[in-house]
N, C-alpha and C positions, 0 to 999 in steps of 0.2 A: 293410568293403567295398573289395575290391581295385579301382584304377585301371584299366580298361579303356582299352585305346587305341582310339583314333579310326577311325586306319586298320588293318585287316590286314595283318600281314609277307607281303609280296609278294618273291617271288626275280625279279630281273630279270637276263635273261643279260648276259652281257661281250661285246661285238663286239671282234674283235680285227683288227687290219687288218696285211694281208701285202703282198708283191710279186706282182704278176699269177703270176710263174712260179712262185709255191705252188700253179699249178693248172696252167699250160703251161711248160712246158721249154723252148720255144723261139720266139721271132715269129709264125714260120711255123705253128706250129702253134695259136694264137692265131686266126691270120686264118682259118683253116679253119672254126675255131670259128665265128667271128662270120660267114663266109659262112653258115654252117647254122644261128643263132640270130639273126638281124638284127634281129627283134622285139625281143629284150633292150635294144639301141640307140633303136631306136624308141618305145621305152615313154618311154627317158631322153627325149631330145630333141623326142617329140611329131611324128616325122617318121613315115612311108612308106615307108621306102625297100625296094627289091624288088634282091636283087643281080643282077646279068645278064654278070658275069665275075670271075674271080678270077686273079691276078697275070698282068692282060694285059699283053703286049708293047707297048711304043711303038717306031716305025719308026726310033730311033735306040737300042735297044737298052735301054732302060730298062723296068720292071715296076711296073706300079700294081696295088698290093695287091687292091684292091675298085672294081670300075664297079658304080654301083647307078642304079637310077630312083625318084622321085618320085614315087609314082602318084598321090597328090593333089593337088601341085602341078605335074606335069606339067614335072619338070624333072631334067635328067642330073647325076649325081655322081661324085666318086670319093672313095675313104677309104684313108688314109696312117695305118699301123699302126707305133708305135713302142715298144718294150718298155722303153727307158731314157727318163733325162731328155730334155727337147726339145733339139735342138740344131738348128744354122742349116742343115745338111746335109736333113733332113727338113723342115724348111720351105722349102728351093728347090724340093725336088722336088714340095709340094703346091701350090706357086702355078705351077710348069712344068705338070705335068700339067692343073691345072685349065685352063689358058689355053691350054696345045697342043692338048686335046680340047674344048673350049670347054663345060667344065663349068659348069652354073649353083651347084652346090655343092660345097664341100671340107671333109671330114671329117679332123680329126686327133686320133688316138686316141695317148693317150701315157702312161707310169706317172707322169711326175713334170712337169709346165710351169715353163721357168723365166718370171721376171716379164718379160725383155725378149719374150717369145715371147708371151705375155699378150696385150702392149700390140701386136705386131706384128700378130696375128690381130684385135685391135680395130680397128685402125688398116685393115686391110683390108675389114672391114666397113663402116667408115665411107666408106673412098673408092674403093671397088669396085659392080659390080653384082651380084657374086655372092655366095655366102652362105656364110660362114666358120666352122667350128663348132674348137672346141678342146676334147677329153674325156679327162678322165683312166679309167685304168681299174686296177682294183687288187682284192685276194682279200679278202674279210670273211671272218674265222670264228665263227660261233656256235654255243655248244653241242656243238663238234667237227665240226661241218659247214663247208665252205667254198663262198662263192660268187661269181661276179664281181659286181663294181659301178662302173657306169659315173658320174661326176660331170661334168656340164658347166660349164665353167670361163669360156671367152667364146664366144658366141653373137651370130648375127645379131638385130636388131629393129630395128622402125621409127623408133626412134629414133637409132640410130646410124646408117642411113642419112639422117634430117633432119638429123644434124651435118656428115657428109661433104657434102651439098647445099650448107648453111651455109659448109663450107671451101671447096668451091668456087667459090661465089660470091664468097667474099672473094677467092680467088684471083684471079678475074676482075677485078675491082676494084681489085685491086694494081698486073693489067696497063696497066688505064686511068689510074692514075695516072702510071705511068711516060710512058707514052707522051702524058699531058697536060702532066707538066712538060719534056720534051724539047723541047715544041712551043714551050711557053712562055719559054722559057730563051732559045730561038733569038731572039723578038722582045726581051726583058730584054736582051740583051747586044746587039743593035744599039743600044739606045736609051743604056746606063749599063752601066758595068763591076761594078757590086758584086755582083752574083750569078757574074761569072766563072769561077769557082774551084768552083763547084756542080755535081754531077753528078745526072740525074733518079733519084729515089727513089721505091718503091712505099711512097708514105704520103702525108696529106693535108695533108702541110706542106711547106715547104721553106724553109729558116732560113739567114739569113749573118750574121754578125757585124760588123764592121768600123763599130762605135759607139766604138770606144774604152775599153769597160767591160766587162770579163768577164761572161756569161751574160746580154749585154742581145742582142735579135739583130731584124732585120727579117726580117719571113716573109711571104710567100704561103701562102693557104688556099685550099683547095680542098674541097668535100665534095657530096652526090649535086646538091642543090638552088639551090646558093648557093657566091659565090667572095666571099674580101677579103684584105685587108692588112691588116696589124698588127705592132706594137713588141712582142717577150715580151720581160717583165724576170725574168729567173731566176737570180740571183747566189745564191751559198750561204746567205744570209742573209736570213729574211723581210722582218726590219727595213729592211735596206739597198734591198732591193727598192720595199719602201713609200715609203722616204724618196726614191727617183730619180722613180717614179712620181709623189709627192704636187708634186716639184719643177717636172715638169714639167706639172704639171695648171695650177699657179699661173701658165703661161702660155699656157694655153687657148685663150683668145680670140686670140692673134697666131698661133697656129700652124692654129688653125680657118680664118682670114683666109687665110695663105698656103697652107695646102693646098687652099682652093675649097670645106668643106664641112665639117659638124661630125663630131667623131671620136666614138666609143663608148668614155668611160674605165671600163675594169673593174678598181677596185683586189682584188676575190676578196677579201675579209677574213677567211674561213675557210682561204685558200691560201695558200703559200708566194709563190706568183709573181704578176705583175700583167700586165695588157695594155690597150694603145691599140689599137682596131681601128676598121676600116672595112669594112664589107659594100658590095661594091662591083657585084655583081653577083649576078640572081635566075636565073641558069643555072648549073649546075655540072656534075659528071663526067658525069651520065646524059645532058645536053642537047650532043652531041658534034656536032651540025649547027651549035651556038653556040658551039664552042670558040673558034673565031678571033676572035669580038667580046670575050667573054669574057675570053680573055688578053688583048687590046690593052688592054680596062679595068683588067685590073690592074697591068699595066705601068706605064700612064698613071697609077693612082692611088699605085704605089710611087716612083715618080719624083719625082712632087709631097708623098709621106708622107717620104721621106728628105730633100727640100729644106727642109722645113719643120722636122723632128723633127730632122735630124743636129747642126746647128750648136750646139742647145741641150744635144744630148748630149754634146757635145765640149766645151762649156764646163763639164756638171758633171764632167767627167772629167778 
């Protein structure tokens, strides 16, 4: 008995991808077609655009390819069409038109998106309250028949907006950090010279060498809810760092007595660096009304910290 195939033979049509000018000779023809067939784009993007104007003139002489309204979202939008590879000129137009006309939505239809422009549209969605779409247009041929195909490349999403919000919060935090260090350095430089060559920075720590040993630095620390000082030991050798740490810890009793309280000794067995730290305040970056007191406590602690540890580090060096 002959073997019978489990599955019958099936003819699967081959899809041939082509440039959009296989259907439209010029970009203007495509724009006119899209005006009359906007539902094709809506089906791809899940939008409900209605075209309200085509080739709309701007006050300065530019032309917007399509002006649309999203009926479901009650938002205004613009569409910029480009038959070639994405370029800076069309990206600039997209942003300019969206901002100049206060559009909520901006759609960029291109033949071929460049990586840099994909990232730019992604960044716009994360950094702006507007919705940006990057969509490709191509022609596909199946069994001798040609049809347009839209493919979304970069689209707005709640996740993208959340990322943008987090970045905005981070930027605000960095600004606060810089302001905090500026005020702290004023107080620190009035007391002693160790940090006089340091400038305010947008980060949670401010470190200065001055120990005589490379990679070993006195450091101010500021977090959201606490502040402190530390000796950060991070030369290019984990073994060397541990030797420095251990040599100082042998003198912990004397150091604590001279400093005025106990320190937190962090050998950090699973890391290269070691820390000797003092938590000096329970208020931090968010407690702006407490900044002055927190900074005074940090500077006072650093003065005592350097006096208790500095001479011992110099002996090691």
